[in-house]
HTML snippet that shows the backbone in 3Dmol.js (N, CA, C, O; Angstrom):
<script src="https://3Dmol.org/build/3Dmol-min.js"></script>
<div id="view" style="width:600px;height:400px;position:relative"></div>
<script>
const pdb = `
ATOM      1  N   UNK A   1      79.966 120.502  74.837  1.00  0.00           N
ATOM      2  CA  UNK A   1      80.899 120.943  75.415  1.00  0.00           C
ATOM      3  C   UNK A   1      81.697 119.588  75.913  1.00  0.00           C
ATOM      4  O   UNK A   1      81.150 118.504  76.117  1.00  0.00           O
ATOM      5  N   UNK A   2      83.450 119.941  76.106  1.00  0.00           N
ATOM      6  CA  UNK A   2      84.226 118.280  76.281  1.00  0.00           C
ATOM      7  C   UNK A   2      84.401 118.027  77.723  1.00  0.00           C
ATOM      8  O   UNK A   2      84.793 118.813  78.585  1.00  0.00           O
ATOM      9  N   UNK A   3      84.048 116.818  77.835  1.00  0.00           N
ATOM     10  CA  UNK A   3      84.566 116.598  79.381  1.00  0.00           C
ATOM     11  C   UNK A   3      85.851 115.790  79.667  1.00  0.00           C
ATOM     12  O   UNK A   3      86.251 114.701  79.255  1.00  0.00           O
ATOM     13  N   UNK A   4      86.389 116.765  80.569  1.00  0.00           N
ATOM     14  CA  UNK A   4      87.829 116.236  80.863  1.00  0.00           C
ATOM     15  C   UNK A   4      88.007 115.494  82.309  1.00  0.00           C
ATOM     16  O   UNK A   4      87.709 116.175  83.290  1.00  0.00           O
ATOM     17  N   UNK A   5      88.418 114.300  82.504  1.00  0.00           N
ATOM     18  CA  UNK A   5      88.655 113.932  83.475  1.00  0.00           C
ATOM     19  C   UNK A   5      90.548 113.661  83.943  1.00  0.00           C
ATOM     20  O   UNK A   5      91.570 113.268  83.380  1.00  0.00           O
ATOM     21  N   UNK A   6      90.137 114.153  85.272  1.00  0.00           N
ATOM     22  CA  UNK A   6      91.490 114.672  85.515  1.00  0.00           C
ATOM     23  C   UNK A   6      91.833 113.623  86.782  1.00  0.00           C
ATOM     24  O   UNK A   6      90.789 113.262  87.325  1.00  0.00           O
ATOM     25  N   UNK A   7      92.847 113.137  87.291  1.00  0.00           N
ATOM     26  CA  UNK A   7      93.093 112.464  88.406  1.00  0.00           C
ATOM     27  C   UNK A   7      94.454 113.218  89.653  1.00  0.00           C
ATOM     28  O   UNK A   7      95.131 114.189  89.316  1.00  0.00           O
ATOM     29  N   UNK A   8      94.549 112.802  90.492  1.00  0.00           N
ATOM     30  CA  UNK A   8      95.751 113.163  91.297  1.00  0.00           C
ATOM     31  C   UNK A   8      96.848 111.838  90.976  1.00  0.00           C
ATOM     32  O   UNK A   8      96.902 111.405  89.825  1.00  0.00           O
ATOM     33  N   UNK A   9      97.410 111.441  91.685  1.00  0.00           N
ATOM     34  CA  UNK A   9      98.369 110.865  91.666  1.00  0.00           C
ATOM     35  C   UNK A   9      98.196 109.415  91.478  1.00  0.00           C
ATOM     36  O   UNK A   9      97.794 108.742  92.428  1.00  0.00           O
ATOM     37  N   UNK A  10      98.437 108.919  90.445  1.00  0.00           N
ATOM     38  CA  UNK A  10      98.423 107.276  89.835  1.00  0.00           C
ATOM     39  C   UNK A  10      99.611 106.487  90.310  1.00  0.00           C
ATOM     40  O   UNK A  10     100.453 106.336  89.425  1.00  0.00           O
ATOM     41  N   UNK A  11      99.861 106.025  91.295  1.00  0.00           N
ATOM     42  CA  UNK A  11     100.896 104.960  91.500  1.00  0.00           C
ATOM     43  C   UNK A  11     100.779 103.737  91.037  1.00  0.00           C
ATOM     44  O   UNK A  11     100.157 102.863  91.640  1.00  0.00           O
ATOM     45  N   UNK A  12     101.437 103.543  89.792  1.00  0.00           N
ATOM     46  CA  UNK A  12     101.657 101.893  89.385  1.00  0.00           C
ATOM     47  C   UNK A  12     103.033 101.081  89.880  1.00  0.00           C
ATOM     48  O   UNK A  12     103.235  99.878  89.712  1.00  0.00           O
ATOM     49  N   UNK A  13     103.790 101.890  90.430  1.00  0.00           N
ATOM     50  CA  UNK A  13     105.023 100.975  90.828  1.00  0.00           C
ATOM     51  C   UNK A  13     104.732 100.715  92.120  1.00  0.00           C
ATOM     52  O   UNK A  13     103.616 100.952  92.582  1.00  0.00           O
ATOM     53  N   UNK A  14     105.818 100.145  92.899  1.00  0.00           N
ATOM     54  CA  UNK A  14     105.838  99.758  94.457  1.00  0.00           C
ATOM     55  C   UNK A  14     104.814  98.502  94.692  1.00  0.00           C
ATOM     56  O   UNK A  14     104.715  97.595  93.866  1.00  0.00           O
ATOM     57  N   UNK A  15     104.369  98.529  95.414  1.00  0.00           N
ATOM     58  CA  UNK A  15     103.172  97.245  95.820  1.00  0.00           C
ATOM     59  C   UNK A  15     102.270  97.056  94.626  1.00  0.00           C
ATOM     60  O   UNK A  15     102.168  95.959  94.078  1.00  0.00           O
ATOM     61  N   UNK A  16     101.629  98.110  94.233  1.00  0.00           N
ATOM     62  CA  UNK A  16     100.800  97.928  93.032  1.00  0.00           C
ATOM     63  C   UNK A  16     101.746  97.268  91.817  1.00  0.00           C
ATOM     64  O   UNK A  16     101.160  96.344  91.252  1.00  0.00           O
ATOM     65  N   UNK A  17     102.664  97.459  91.460  1.00  0.00           N
ATOM     66  CA  UNK A  17     103.373  96.841  90.314  1.00  0.00           C
ATOM     67  C   UNK A  17     103.560  95.267  90.938  1.00  0.00           C
ATOM     68  O   UNK A  17     103.315  94.225  90.330  1.00  0.00           O
ATOM     69  N   UNK A  18     104.069  95.405  92.334  1.00  0.00           N
ATOM     70  CA  UNK A  18     104.564  93.783  92.946  1.00  0.00           C
ATOM     71  C   UNK A  18     103.457  92.536  92.786  1.00  0.00           C
ATOM     72  O   UNK A  18     103.696  91.363  92.500  1.00  0.00           O
ATOM     73  N   UNK A  19     102.203  93.154  93.056  1.00  0.00           N
ATOM     74  CA  UNK A  19     100.741  92.201  93.572  1.00  0.00           C
ATOM     75  C   UNK A  19     100.211  92.616  92.394  1.00  0.00           C
ATOM     76  O   UNK A  19     100.141  91.655  91.629  1.00  0.00           O
ATOM     77  N   UNK A  20      99.710  93.853  91.792  1.00  0.00           N
ATOM     78  CA  UNK A  20      98.832  93.703  90.927  1.00  0.00           C
ATOM     79  C   UNK A  20      99.315  93.745  89.395  1.00  0.00           C
ATOM     80  O   UNK A  20      98.816  92.826  88.746  1.00  0.00           O
ATOM     81  N   UNK A  21     100.208  94.630  88.623  1.00  0.00           N
ATOM     82  CA  UNK A  21     100.474  94.732  87.282  1.00  0.00           C
ATOM     83  C   UNK A  21     101.064  93.428  87.242  1.00  0.00           C
ATOM     84  O   UNK A  21     100.669  92.739  86.302  1.00  0.00           O
ATOM     85  N   UNK A  22     102.102  92.780  88.191  1.00  0.00           N
ATOM     86  CA  UNK A  22     102.845  91.682  87.627  1.00  0.00           C
ATOM     87  C   UNK A  22     101.707  90.103  87.668  1.00  0.00           C
ATOM     88  O   UNK A  22     101.898  88.933  87.337  1.00  0.00           O
ATOM     89  N   UNK A  23     100.521  90.856  88.254  1.00  0.00           N
ATOM     90  CA  UNK A  23      99.842  89.259  88.502  1.00  0.00           C
ATOM     91  C   UNK A  23      99.336  89.079  87.274  1.00  0.00           C
ATOM     92  O   UNK A  23      98.706  90.080  86.931  1.00  0.00           O
ATOM     93  N   UNK A  24      99.343  88.024  86.270  1.00  0.00           N
ATOM     94  CA  UNK A  24      98.549  88.156  85.000  1.00  0.00           C
ATOM     95  C   UNK A  24      97.026  87.260  85.284  1.00  0.00           C
ATOM     96  O   UNK A  24      96.269  86.916  84.376  1.00  0.00           O
ATOM     97  N   UNK A  25      96.880  87.084  86.250  1.00  0.00           N
ATOM     98  CA  UNK A  25      95.857  86.799  86.937  1.00  0.00           C
ATOM     99  C   UNK A  25      94.239  88.109  86.801  1.00  0.00           C
ATOM    100  O   UNK A  25      93.036  87.934  86.605  1.00  0.00           O
ATOM    101  N   UNK A  26      94.963  89.127  86.993  1.00  0.00           N
ATOM    102  CA  UNK A  26      94.253  90.520  87.200  1.00  0.00           C
ATOM    103  C   UNK A  26      94.325  91.088  85.949  1.00  0.00           C
ATOM    104  O   UNK A  26      95.282  91.387  85.235  1.00  0.00           O
ATOM    105  N   UNK A  27      92.940  91.196  85.794  1.00  0.00           N
ATOM    106  CA  UNK A  27      92.369  92.092  84.218  1.00  0.00           C
ATOM    107  C   UNK A  27      92.906  93.521  84.386  1.00  0.00           C
ATOM    108  O   UNK A  27      92.912  93.887  85.562  1.00  0.00           O
ATOM    109  N   UNK A  28      93.408  94.513  83.399  1.00  0.00           N
ATOM    110  CA  UNK A  28      94.095  95.311  83.321  1.00  0.00           C
ATOM    111  C   UNK A  28      92.741  96.585  83.826  1.00  0.00           C
ATOM    112  O   UNK A  28      93.113  97.620  84.378  1.00  0.00           O
ATOM    113  N   UNK A  29      91.539  96.394  83.615  1.00  0.00           N
ATOM    114  CA  UNK A  29      90.517  97.250  83.628  1.00  0.00           C
ATOM    115  C   UNK A  29      90.118  97.001  85.290  1.00  0.00           C
ATOM    116  O   UNK A  29      89.225  97.713  85.747  1.00  0.00           O
ATOM    117  N   UNK A  30      90.574  96.306  85.910  1.00  0.00           N
ATOM    118  CA  UNK A  30      89.841  95.826  87.528  1.00  0.00           C
ATOM    119  C   UNK A  30      90.845  96.774  88.404  1.00  0.00           C
ATOM    120  O   UNK A  30      90.717  96.436  89.581  1.00  0.00           O
ATOM    121  N   UNK A  31      91.503  97.507  88.315  1.00  0.00           N
ATOM    122  CA  UNK A  31      92.291  98.244  88.946  1.00  0.00           C
ATOM    123  C   UNK A  31      91.691  99.619  89.334  1.00  0.00           C
ATOM    124  O   UNK A  31      91.780 100.272  90.374  1.00  0.00           O
ATOM    125  N   UNK A  32      90.962  99.879  87.996  1.00  0.00           N
ATOM    126  CA  UNK A  32      90.528 101.325  88.389  1.00  0.00           C
ATOM    127  C   UNK A  32      88.979 101.557  88.960  1.00  0.00           C
ATOM    128  O   UNK A  32      88.379 102.620  89.121  1.00  0.00           O
ATOM    129  N   UNK A  33      88.521 100.126  89.220  1.00  0.00           N
ATOM    130  CA  UNK A  33      86.992  99.895  90.357  1.00  0.00           C
ATOM    131  C   UNK A  33      85.877 100.666  89.570  1.00  0.00           C
ATOM    132  O   UNK A  33      85.545 100.585  88.388  1.00  0.00           O
ATOM    133  N   UNK A  34      85.321 101.577  90.777  1.00  0.00           N
ATOM    134  CA  UNK A  34      84.259 102.355  90.082  1.00  0.00           C
ATOM    135  C   UNK A  34      84.883 103.706  89.724  1.00  0.00           C
ATOM    136  O   UNK A  34      84.127 104.646  89.971  1.00  0.00           O
ATOM    137  N   UNK A  35      85.761 103.956  89.339  1.00  0.00           N
ATOM    138  CA  UNK A  35      86.213 105.059  88.865  1.00  0.00           C
ATOM    139  C   UNK A  35      86.034 104.799  87.345  1.00  0.00           C
ATOM    140  O   UNK A  35      85.537 105.795  86.818  1.00  0.00           O
ATOM    141  N   UNK A  36      86.247 103.902  86.558  1.00  0.00           N
ATOM    142  CA  UNK A  36      86.297 103.159  85.289  1.00  0.00           C
ATOM    143  C   UNK A  36      85.237 104.054  84.487  1.00  0.00           C
ATOM    144  O   UNK A  36      85.467 104.936  83.659  1.00  0.00           O
ATOM    145  N   UNK A  37      83.864 103.519  85.026  1.00  0.00           N
ATOM    146  CA  UNK A  37      82.804 104.227  83.902  1.00  0.00           C
ATOM    147  C   UNK A  37      83.070 106.019  83.643  1.00  0.00           C
ATOM    148  O   UNK A  37      82.833 106.671  82.626  1.00  0.00           O
ATOM    149  N   UNK A  38      83.673 106.509  85.038  1.00  0.00           N
ATOM    150  CA  UNK A  38      83.626 107.959  84.630  1.00  0.00           C
ATOM    151  C   UNK A  38      84.511 108.365  83.841  1.00  0.00           C
ATOM    152  O   UNK A  38      84.344 109.335  83.102  1.00  0.00           O
ATOM    153  N   UNK A  39      85.647 107.625  83.901  1.00  0.00           N
ATOM    154  CA  UNK A  39      86.845 107.670  83.115  1.00  0.00           C
ATOM    155  C   UNK A  39      86.619 107.637  81.616  1.00  0.00           C
ATOM    156  O   UNK A  39      87.069 108.434  80.792  1.00  0.00           O
ATOM    157  N   UNK A  40      85.853 106.590  81.403  1.00  0.00           N
ATOM    158  CA  UNK A  40      85.382 106.189  80.076  1.00  0.00           C
ATOM    159  C   UNK A  40      84.491 107.214  79.590  1.00  0.00           C
ATOM    160  O   UNK A  40      84.747 107.632  78.460  1.00  0.00           O
ATOM    161  N   UNK A  41      83.523 107.702  80.181  1.00  0.00           N
ATOM    162  CA  UNK A  41      82.576 108.750  79.811  1.00  0.00           C
ATOM    163  C   UNK A  41      83.133 110.261  79.323  1.00  0.00           C
ATOM    164  O   UNK A  41      82.552 111.072  78.602  1.00  0.00           O
ATOM    165  N   UNK A  42      84.224 110.349  79.848  1.00  0.00           N
ATOM    166  CA  UNK A  42      84.928 111.404  79.617  1.00  0.00           C
ATOM    167  C   UNK A  42      85.510 111.512  78.409  1.00  0.00           C
ATOM    168  O   UNK A  42      86.017 110.501  77.923  1.00  0.00           O
ATOM    169  N   UNK A  43      85.552 112.959  77.583  1.00  0.00           N
ATOM    170  CA  UNK A  43      86.014 112.929  76.032  1.00  0.00           C
ATOM    171  C   UNK A  43      87.406 112.745  76.265  1.00  0.00           C
ATOM    172  O   UNK A  43      87.956 112.179  75.320  1.00  0.00           O
ATOM    173  N   UNK A  44      88.240 113.069  77.320  1.00  0.00           N
ATOM    174  CA  UNK A  44      89.791 113.244  77.493  1.00  0.00           C
ATOM    175  C   UNK A  44      90.103 112.702  78.816  1.00  0.00           C
ATOM    176  O   UNK A  44      89.178 112.874  79.610  1.00  0.00           O
ATOM    177  N   UNK A  45      91.245 112.028  79.351  1.00  0.00           N
ATOM    178  CA  UNK A  45      91.620 111.725  80.761  1.00  0.00           C
ATOM    179  C   UNK A  45      93.316 111.945  80.513  1.00  0.00           C
ATOM    180  O   UNK A  45      94.208 111.648  79.718  1.00  0.00           O
ATOM    181  N   UNK A  46      93.081 112.683  81.788  1.00  0.00           N
ATOM    182  CA  UNK A  46      94.758 112.998  82.254  1.00  0.00           C
ATOM    183  C   UNK A  46      95.055 112.414  83.687  1.00  0.00           C
ATOM    184  O   UNK A  46      94.226 112.305  84.591  1.00  0.00           O
ATOM    185  N   UNK A  47      96.231 112.097  83.729  1.00  0.00           N
ATOM    186  CA  UNK A  47      96.386 111.707  84.972  1.00  0.00           C
ATOM    187  C   UNK A  47      97.662 112.059  85.533  1.00  0.00           C
ATOM    188  O   UNK A  47      98.316 112.721  84.728  1.00  0.00           O
ATOM    189  N   UNK A  48      98.322 111.830  86.751  1.00  0.00           N
ATOM    190  CA  UNK A  48      99.628 112.256  87.030  1.00  0.00           C
ATOM    191  C   UNK A  48     100.296 111.101  87.230  1.00  0.00           C
ATOM    192  O   UNK A  48     100.339 110.651  88.375  1.00  0.00           O
ATOM    193  N   UNK A  49     100.810 110.552  86.370  1.00  0.00           N
ATOM    194  CA  UNK A  49     101.312 108.635  86.788  1.00  0.00           C
ATOM    195  C   UNK A  49     102.798 109.149  87.777  1.00  0.00           C
ATOM    196  O   UNK A  49     103.756 109.878  87.516  1.00  0.00           O
ATOM    197  N   UNK A  50     102.468 108.498  88.764  1.00  0.00           N
ATOM    198  CA  UNK A  50     103.727 108.550  89.560  1.00  0.00           C
ATOM    199  C   UNK A  50     104.798 107.683  89.702  1.00  0.00           C
ATOM    200  O   UNK A  50     105.184 107.342  90.820  1.00  0.00           O
ATOM    201  N   UNK A  51     105.378 107.245  88.555  1.00  0.00           N
ATOM    202  CA  UNK A  51     106.029 106.150  88.308  1.00  0.00           C
ATOM    203  C   UNK A  51     106.434 106.050  86.700  1.00  0.00           C
ATOM    204  O   UNK A  51     105.773 106.259  85.683  1.00  0.00           O
ATOM    205  N   UNK A  52     107.949 105.597  86.935  1.00  0.00           N
ATOM    206  CA  UNK A  52     108.015 105.471  85.200  1.00  0.00           C
ATOM    207  C   UNK A  52     107.611 103.972  84.808  1.00  0.00           C
ATOM    208  O   UNK A  52     107.364 103.085  85.625  1.00  0.00           O
ATOM    209  N   UNK A  53     107.589 103.849  83.480  1.00  0.00           N
ATOM    210  CA  UNK A  53     107.301 102.303  83.195  1.00  0.00           C
ATOM    211  C   UNK A  53     108.535 102.155  82.449  1.00  0.00           C
ATOM    212  O   UNK A  53     108.910 102.905  81.548  1.00  0.00           O
ATOM    213  N   UNK A  54     109.323 100.821  83.026  1.00  0.00           N
ATOM    214  CA  UNK A  54     110.547 100.414  82.657  1.00  0.00           C
ATOM    215  C   UNK A  54     110.727  99.087  82.976  1.00  0.00           C
ATOM    216  O   UNK A  54     110.154  98.432  83.846  1.00  0.00           O
ATOM    217  N   UNK A  55     111.708  98.700  82.070  1.00  0.00           N
ATOM    218  CA  UNK A  55     112.343  97.308  82.474  1.00  0.00           C
ATOM    219  C   UNK A  55     114.027  97.708  82.914  1.00  0.00           C
ATOM    220  O   UNK A  55     114.684  96.780  83.385  1.00  0.00           O
ATOM    221  N   UNK A  56     114.614  98.887  82.780  1.00  0.00           N
ATOM    222  CA  UNK A  56     116.073  99.359  82.808  1.00  0.00           C
ATOM    223  C   UNK A  56     116.363  99.457  84.450  1.00  0.00           C
ATOM    224  O   UNK A  56     115.413  99.527  85.229  1.00  0.00           O
ATOM    225  N   UNK A  57     117.476  99.458  84.827  1.00  0.00           N
ATOM    226  CA  UNK A  57     117.923  99.851  85.999  1.00  0.00           C
ATOM    227  C   UNK A  57     117.938  98.376  86.666  1.00  0.00           C
ATOM    228  O   UNK A  57     117.589  97.340  86.100  1.00  0.00           O
ATOM    229  N   UNK A  58     118.400  98.500  87.943  1.00  0.00           N
ATOM    230  CA  UNK A  58     118.161  97.645  89.270  1.00  0.00           C
ATOM    231  C   UNK A  58     117.095  97.188  89.768  1.00  0.00           C
ATOM    232  O   UNK A  58     116.339  98.017  90.275  1.00  0.00           O
ATOM    233  N   UNK A  59     116.745  95.925  89.782  1.00  0.00           N
ATOM    234  CA  UNK A  59     115.358  95.800  90.534  1.00  0.00           C
ATOM    235  C   UNK A  59     115.489  95.995  92.112  1.00  0.00           C
ATOM    236  O   UNK A  59     116.483  95.963  92.838  1.00  0.00           O
ATOM    237  N   UNK A  60     114.355  96.174  92.344  1.00  0.00           N
ATOM    238  CA  UNK A  60     114.117  97.042  93.741  1.00  0.00           C
ATOM    239  C   UNK A  60     114.311  96.011  94.885  1.00  0.00           C
ATOM    240  O   UNK A  60     113.700  94.943  94.868  1.00  0.00           O
ATOM    241  N   UNK A  61     115.065  96.306  95.755  1.00  0.00           N
ATOM    242  CA  UNK A  61     114.717  95.706  97.173  1.00  0.00           C
ATOM    243  C   UNK A  61     114.583  96.085  98.329  1.00  0.00           C
ATOM    244  O   UNK A  61     115.530  96.553  98.962  1.00  0.00           O
ATOM    245  N   UNK A  62     113.054  95.918  98.953  1.00  0.00           N
ATOM    246  CA  UNK A  62     112.966  96.706  99.594  1.00  0.00           C
ATOM    247  C   UNK A  62     113.923  96.916 100.845  1.00  0.00           C
ATOM    248  O   UNK A  62     113.460  97.813 101.549  1.00  0.00           O
ATOM    249  N   UNK A  63     115.167  96.361 101.386  1.00  0.00           N
ATOM    250  CA  UNK A  63     115.585  96.107 102.436  1.00  0.00           C
ATOM    251  C   UNK A  63     117.126  96.845 101.839  1.00  0.00           C
ATOM    252  O   UNK A  63     118.200  96.496 102.329  1.00  0.00           O
ATOM    253  N   UNK A  64     117.074  97.456 101.192  1.00  0.00           N
ATOM    254  CA  UNK A  64     118.270  98.372 100.427  1.00  0.00           C
ATOM    255  C   UNK A  64     117.568  99.602  99.963  1.00  0.00           C
ATOM    256  O   UNK A  64     118.353 100.521  99.730  1.00  0.00           O
ATOM    257  N   UNK A  65     116.284  99.886  99.759  1.00  0.00           N
ATOM    258  CA  UNK A  65     115.852 101.135  99.133  1.00  0.00           C
ATOM    259  C   UNK A  65     114.530 101.186  99.258  1.00  0.00           C
ATOM    260  O   UNK A  65     113.736 100.411  98.723  1.00  0.00           O
ATOM    261  N   UNK A  66     114.182 102.413 100.210  1.00  0.00           N
ATOM    262  CA  UNK A  66     112.722 102.030 100.642  1.00  0.00           C
ATOM    263  C   UNK A  66     111.694 102.599  99.653  1.00  0.00           C
ATOM    264  O   UNK A  66     110.517 102.383  99.943  1.00  0.00           O
ATOM    265  N   UNK A  67     111.826 102.959  99.071  1.00  0.00           N
ATOM    266  CA  UNK A  67     110.771 103.639  97.416  1.00  0.00           C
ATOM    267  C   UNK A  67     111.304 103.623  96.247  1.00  0.00           C
ATOM    268  O   UNK A  67     112.317 104.222  95.885  1.00  0.00           O
ATOM    269  N   UNK A  68     110.472 102.778  95.507  1.00  0.00           N
ATOM    270  CA  UNK A  68     110.201 102.048  94.086  1.00  0.00           C
ATOM    271  C   UNK A  68     108.995 103.012  93.454  1.00  0.00           C
ATOM    272  O   UNK A  68     107.828 103.127  93.828  1.00  0.00           O
ATOM    273  N   UNK A  69     109.565 103.534  92.572  1.00  0.00           N
ATOM    274  CA  UNK A  69     108.335 104.124  91.616  1.00  0.00           C
ATOM    275  C   UNK A  69     108.719 103.652  89.805  1.00  0.00           C
ATOM    276  O   UNK A  69     108.887 104.348  88.803  1.00  0.00           O
ATOM    277  N   UNK A  70     108.734 102.651  89.958  1.00  0.00           N
ATOM    278  CA  UNK A  70     109.086 101.965  88.533  1.00  0.00           C
ATOM    279  C   UNK A  70     108.209 100.913  88.085  1.00  0.00           C
ATOM    280  O   UNK A  70     108.529  99.791  88.476  1.00  0.00           O
ATOM    281  N   UNK A  71     107.342 100.985  87.472  1.00  0.00           N
ATOM    282  CA  UNK A  71     106.443  99.783  87.222  1.00  0.00           C
ATOM    283  C   UNK A  71     106.881  99.090  85.700  1.00  0.00           C
ATOM    284  O   UNK A  71     107.499  99.530  84.731  1.00  0.00           O
ATOM    285  N   UNK A  72     106.288  97.893  85.986  1.00  0.00           N
ATOM    286  CA  UNK A  72     106.672  96.908  84.668  1.00  0.00           C
ATOM    287  C   UNK A  72     106.004  97.050  83.411  1.00  0.00           C
ATOM    288  O   UNK A  72     104.791  97.037  83.619  1.00  0.00           O
ATOM    289  N   UNK A  73     106.272  97.180  82.196  1.00  0.00           N
ATOM    290  CA  UNK A  73     105.380  97.205  81.266  1.00  0.00           C
ATOM    291  C   UNK A  73     104.219  96.638  80.817  1.00  0.00           C
ATOM    292  O   UNK A  73     103.686  97.066  79.793  1.00  0.00           O
ATOM    293  N   UNK A  74     103.777  95.774  81.417  1.00  0.00           N
ATOM    294  CA  UNK A  74     102.512  95.448  81.363  1.00  0.00           C
ATOM    295  C   UNK A  74     101.153  96.897  82.154  1.00  0.00           C
ATOM    296  O   UNK A  74      99.966  96.951  81.834  1.00  0.00           O
ATOM    297  N   UNK A  75     101.857  97.856  83.170  1.00  0.00           N
ATOM    298  CA  UNK A  75     101.234  98.867  83.604  1.00  0.00           C
ATOM    299  C   UNK A  75     100.708  99.596  82.134  1.00  0.00           C
ATOM    300  O   UNK A  75      99.625 100.180  82.140  1.00  0.00           O
ATOM    301  N   UNK A  76     101.346  99.546  81.159  1.00  0.00           N
ATOM    302  CA  UNK A  76     100.872 100.455  79.709  1.00  0.00           C
ATOM    303  C   UNK A  76      99.224 100.087  79.539  1.00  0.00           C
ATOM    304  O   UNK A  76      98.357 100.888  79.190  1.00  0.00           O
ATOM    305  N   UNK A  77      98.992  98.410  79.940  1.00  0.00           N
ATOM    306  CA  UNK A  77      97.916  97.893  79.659  1.00  0.00           C
ATOM    307  C   UNK A  77      96.739  98.434  80.611  1.00  0.00           C
ATOM    308  O   UNK A  77      95.576  98.551  80.224  1.00  0.00           O
ATOM    309  N   UNK A  78      97.144  98.720  81.786  1.00  0.00           N
ATOM    310  CA  UNK A  78      96.187  99.042  82.694  1.00  0.00           C
ATOM    311  C   UNK A  78      95.781 100.690  82.264  1.00  0.00           C
ATOM    312  O   UNK A  78      94.636 101.134  82.347  1.00  0.00           O
ATOM    313  N   UNK A  79      97.051 101.528  81.761  1.00  0.00           N
ATOM    314  CA  UNK A  79      96.186 102.760  81.063  1.00  0.00           C
ATOM    315  C   UNK A  79      95.272 102.783  79.777  1.00  0.00           C
ATOM    316  O   UNK A  79      94.274 103.464  79.539  1.00  0.00           O
ATOM    317  N   UNK A  80      95.986 101.734  78.947  1.00  0.00           N
ATOM    318  CA  UNK A  80      95.049 101.693  78.204  1.00  0.00           C
ATOM    319  C   UNK A  80      93.358 101.273  78.343  1.00  0.00           C
ATOM    320  O   UNK A  80      92.538 101.595  77.482  1.00  0.00           O
ATOM    321  N   UNK A  81      93.043 100.573  79.470  1.00  0.00           N
ATOM    322  CA  UNK A  81      92.074  99.813  79.973  1.00  0.00           C
ATOM    323  C   UNK A  81      91.210 101.172  80.255  1.00  0.00           C
ATOM    324  O   UNK A  81      90.020 101.244  79.946  1.00  0.00           O
ATOM    325  N   UNK A  82      91.874 102.165  80.827  1.00  0.00           N
ATOM    326  CA  UNK A  82      91.204 103.653  81.458  1.00  0.00           C
ATOM    327  C   UNK A  82      91.061 104.585  79.954  1.00  0.00           C
ATOM    328  O   UNK A  82      90.593 105.723  79.930  1.00  0.00           O
ATOM    329  N   UNK A  83      91.442 104.022  79.033  1.00  0.00           N
ATOM    330  CA  UNK A  83      91.901 104.931  77.775  1.00  0.00           C
ATOM    331  C   UNK A  83      92.512 106.506  78.091  1.00  0.00           C
ATOM    332  O   UNK A  83      92.191 107.599  77.625  1.00  0.00           O
ATOM    333  N   UNK A  84      93.677 106.050  79.235  1.00  0.00           N
ATOM    334  CA  UNK A  84      94.525 107.511  79.667  1.00  0.00           C
ATOM    335  C   UNK A  84      95.022 108.098  78.300  1.00  0.00           C
ATOM    336  O   UNK A  84      95.681 107.524  77.433  1.00  0.00           O
ATOM    337  N   UNK A  85      94.528 109.432  78.319  1.00  0.00           N
ATOM    338  CA  UNK A  85      95.531 110.452  76.975  1.00  0.00           C
ATOM    339  C   UNK A  85      96.538 110.710  77.570  1.00  0.00           C
ATOM    340  O   UNK A  85      97.503 110.445  76.854  1.00  0.00           O
ATOM    341  N   UNK A  86      96.838 111.112  78.562  1.00  0.00           N
ATOM    342  CA  UNK A  86      97.825 111.971  78.820  1.00  0.00           C
ATOM    343  C   UNK A  86      98.496 111.871  80.458  1.00  0.00           C
ATOM    344  O   UNK A  86      99.411 112.621  80.797  1.00  0.00           O
TER     345      UNK A  86
END
`;
const viewer = $3Dmol.createViewer("view");
viewer.addModel(pdb, "pdb");
viewer.setStyle({}, {cartoon: {color: "spectrum"}});
viewer.zoomTo();
viewer.render();
</script>
């Protein structure tokens, strides 16, 4: 029987993008913490990604817009680290 790992909302934008994704000193697998072994043990991994991954559009400025749901392209490395399928 196949095991499927499902997650709730995964936000890689906003502060995660600003302080983690764009910080080259943080390895992509570190963001998943204790959940990573569970994800890697599953046959398939599905997440609800709560942001777009893009460099398009205008840079976010907290003083002009409260919410920001865009992550830098390096976020893909974080998804690959957990072998996210969908």
